[in-house]
C-alpha positions as a printed Julia matrix, in Angstrom:
200×3 Matrix{Float64}:
  0.14  -0.24    0.19
  2.74   2.81    0.58
  4.28   1.74   -2.77
  1.08   2.5    -4.29
  0.71   5.7    -2.33
  4.05   6.51   -3.66
  3.4    6.04   -7.18
  0.47   7.93   -6.92
  1.78  10.9    -5.45
  4.83  10.52   -7.85
  1.9   10.53  -11.07
  0.88  14.06   -9.25
  3.98  15.47   -9.07
  4.54  14.58  -12.79
  1.44  16.5   -13.52
  2.39  19.32  -11.86
  5.7   19.58  -13.03
  4.38  19.33  -17.02
  2.37  22.5   -16.03
  5.44  23.89  -14.3
  7.2   23.02  -17.79
  4.55  25.22  -19.4
  4.78  28.12  -17.66
  8.79  28.15  -17.42
  8.8   27.91  -20.86
  6.31  30.91  -21.61
  7.92  32.89  -19.22
 11.39  32.44  -21.03
  9.47  33.89  -24.18
  7.73  30.46  -25.97
  4.24  30.09  -25.39
  2.98  26.58  -25.43
 -0.33  25.6   -26.68
 -0.07  21.86  -26.53
  0.85  19.19  -24.18
  2.32  17.26  -27.72
  5.3   19.41  -27.24
  6.32  17.44  -24.07
  6.29  14.34  -25.53
  8.36  15.07  -28.97
 12.01  15.47  -28.3
 12.6   17.56  -31.65
  9.98  20.24  -30.88
 11.47  20.83  -27.23
 14.8   21.38  -28.95
 12.99  23.87  -31.32
 11.7   25.5   -28.04
 14.82  25.54  -26.34
 16.71  27.11  -29.24
 14.11  29.8   -29.03
 14.7   30.41  -25.68
 18.35  30.51  -25.99
 18.17  33.31  -28.68
 16.19  35.44  -26.43
 18.67  34.96  -23.48
 21.57  35.78  -25.85
 19.63  39.41  -26.84
 18.91  39.71  -22.88
 22.55  39.34  -22.05
 23.85  41.63  -24.87
 21.59  44.16  -23.11
 23.37  43.53  -19.67
 26.58  44.01  -21.35
 25.74  47.2   -23.13
 24.69  49.21  -20.12
 28.58  50.24  -19.67
 28.52  51.38  -23.73
 25.5   52.7   -23.29
 26.41  55.06  -20.14
 29.77  56.04  -22.04
 27.52  56.98  -25.23
 25.56  59.35  -23.09
 28.67  60.62  -21.43
 30.2   61.46  -24.94
 26.87  63.28  -26.12
 26.91  65.59  -23.05
 30.62  66.03  -23.79
 29.56  66.8   -27.01
 26.83  69.27  -26.06
 28.94  71.1   -23.34
 31.84  71.22  -26.1
 29.7   73.08  -28.71
 27.81  75.17  -26.02
 31.24  76.59  -24.69
 32.01  77.28  -28.73
 28.53  79.19  -29.05
 29.2   80.9   -25.51
 32.54  82.36  -26.47
 31.26  83.24  -29.98
 28.54  85.4   -28.41
 30.93  86.93  -25.64
 33.68  88.0   -28.32
 30.31  89.64  -30.49
 28.88  91.39  -27.25
 32.23  92.13  -25.4
 35.64  92.41  -27.2
 36.65  96.01  -28.07
 39.61  94.91  -30.46
 41.0   92.53  -33.11
 43.49  91.43  -31.06
 40.99  90.34  -27.9
 39.12  88.69  -30.43
 42.27  86.68  -31.49
 43.25  85.79  -27.87
 39.75  84.47  -27.36
 39.46  82.37  -30.39
 43.21  80.69  -29.6
 42.37  80.42  -25.85
 38.67  79.24  -25.84
 36.79  78.66  -29.36
 39.69  76.4   -31.11
 39.56  73.94  -28.0
 35.82  74.17  -28.04
 35.91  72.94  -31.36
 38.25  70.49  -30.96
 36.83  68.89  -28.54
 33.49  68.99  -30.13
 35.01  67.49  -33.25
 37.14  64.71  -31.23
 34.01  63.58  -29.21
 31.71  63.26  -32.19
 34.22  61.0   -33.9
 34.24  58.9   -30.6
 30.49  58.74  -30.55
 30.57  57.56  -33.87
 32.99  54.74  -33.04
 31.27  53.68  -30.19
 27.8   53.11  -32.25
 29.36  51.46  -34.92
 31.36  49.07  -32.72
 28.92  48.71  -29.95
 25.82  50.52  -29.7
 24.34  49.74  -32.93
 24.16  45.76  -32.11
 22.92  46.85  -28.48
 20.01  48.76  -30.12
 18.84  45.86  -32.1
 19.19  43.58  -28.99
 17.09  46.13  -27.13
 14.51  46.39  -29.8
 14.01  42.6   -28.95
 14.21  42.58  -25.2
 11.46  45.59  -25.13
  9.29  43.5   -26.86
 10.13  40.56  -24.7
  9.24  42.53  -21.44
  6.07  44.08  -23.03
  4.96  40.67  -23.39
  6.15  39.16  -20.09
  4.13  42.03  -18.39
  1.08  40.97  -20.22
  2.2   37.3   -19.46
  2.16  38.49  -15.75
 -1.47  39.91  -16.14
 -2.68  36.59  -17.4
 -1.02  34.08  -14.98
 -2.49  36.02  -12.44
 -5.91  35.42  -13.77
 -4.92  31.92  -15.01
 -3.17  30.62  -11.64
 -5.18  32.71   -9.55
 -2.75  34.73   -7.9
 -4.62  37.34   -5.69
 -2.25  38.87   -3.4
  0.55  37.47   -0.84
  2.1   34.36   -2.12
 -0.65  32.22   -2.82
 -1.82  30.73   -6.25
 -3.42  27.61   -7.19
  0.19  25.91   -8.14
  0.46  26.61   -4.57
 -2.75  24.98   -3.52
 -1.81  21.94   -5.76
  1.41  21.7    -3.76
 -0.48  21.94    0.16
 -2.97  19.08   -1.78
 -0.06  16.95   -2.19
  1.5   17.29    1.02
 -1.83  16.72    2.93
 -2.61  13.97    0.52
 -5.85  15.52   -0.34
 -5.95  14.17   -3.97
 -9.75  15.22   -4.64
 -8.75  18.95   -4.07
 -5.76  18.5    -5.86
 -7.35  16.59   -9.2
 -9.97  19.45   -9.1
 -7.44  22.26   -9.24
 -5.19  20.54  -11.6
 -7.89  20.05  -14.04
 -8.91  23.53  -13.81
 -5.66  24.9   -14.18
 -4.68  22.71  -17.0
 -7.92  23.63  -18.79
 -6.67  27.22  -18.78
 -3.21  27.06  -19.49
 -3.53  24.38  -22.18
 -7.23  24.99  -23.34
 -6.86  22.51  -26.17
 -6.34  19.44  -23.79
């Protein structure tokens, strides 16, 4: 009898595992609407391949935080340089009283501001071509994933009956397995399966 109970418990755990697998793959980026995928190794490999591609884009974005900060730092530096050039030209126009004074201001301030502006623009272009452009492509995909994930959160709150705190239908399934209440387990598992896999 204990062995029969253990078999029953393990079978119930397999059913929970299947539902958790579906949620895991869904949150990772692939919405599974058929349990047949679980029975075909080739289909599972395809799902894992899609998820791997998504994860690579997420890693690119994570690695890209530092170059992105550098890009904005350089952009601000270019803006400051061109603002300094504008200010020095305006000051010369309003305040200079001689050619010599204008020449000195150009030599000390305007030329330096112009050079810094050009150098910074070239640094920005280099950074864009070497790192930011690839990062932007990955970010577009990741932003799309983030939007979809947020939609999934809303859906899972409904489908898994997440109200507040830490409780959900998944938690109720585990509670019922822990207490040996298979009648409630079967009812909740069937309802949850119908929501997660409506065709089965």
